[in-house]
N, C-alpha and C positions, 0 to 999 in steps of 0.2 A: 504494500500500500504506500503510495507516495506521501512524503512528509511535506507539510507546508513550509514556506520559506522561514517563518518564525521558528518552527521546531528545528529546522536544519541549522539556523544561526545559533540557537541555544546549544545544540549538540556540539557544534564546532567550538563554541566558547568553553564548554565544559572540558573538552579534550585539551584545549590550550592550557587551562588551569591545572589539569591533572599532570601535564608533562612539563610544567614550568620548573625551573631549577633555581635554587637560591645559593649564592656563594657566600660563605662565612670566612672571616679572617681570624687567625689565632696565632699567637706566638707562644713558645714554650715557657718563656720567662724563667723563673726558678722553680717551677712546679716539678713535683715528682712525676714519673711516667704515669703512675696510678691516677693522680689528680688530673693530668692531661687527658687520659683516656676517659675518665669520668665526665669531664666537660664535653668531650666529643659525643659520648653516648647520650648524655643528658639532652643534647640538642639534635639528636637524630642524625649525626654525621656518619656517613658510611664510606666516604672516600676522602683521603687526605692527599692534596697535591703539594709537594714540597717545592717551593719556588726559589729556594736559596741557591745561589750560584755555586756554593760549596756546602753540601749538606753534612757538615760536621761541626761539633762543638768541643772545645778543649775542656770546658768546665762542666758540661752536662752531657756526658758520653751516652746516656740513654736516648739522646736525640740525634745521634749520628745516624745517617741514612740507613745503612744496613741493619743496625740494631733496632731502629725505629720501625722499619718495615716489618721485621719479624714480630716485634711486640704488638704492632697494630693488627697484623694478620691473626695473631692469637686471640685478639678481641673481636675479630670479624669485621675489621675495618681495612679497606683496600688502601695501599700506599702507592702513589705515583710520583716519580721524581723527574 
């Protein structure tokens, strides 16, 4: 059965809302990894994109790229560098 133009527009709007993405920004500061992961989980973050030119920290080694990737994956969060 054909839909009216109004129904079609509503369906299209609904699809657009359902597929919209929101980008959050977070720094690790001096948080423990546990607190960092808690903040991500609390806000429904399922992918972390590491935009640092050098994904390493001398003072917070838990946020070095390879370590962070493994720890996030253990929490069910995808890591992209």
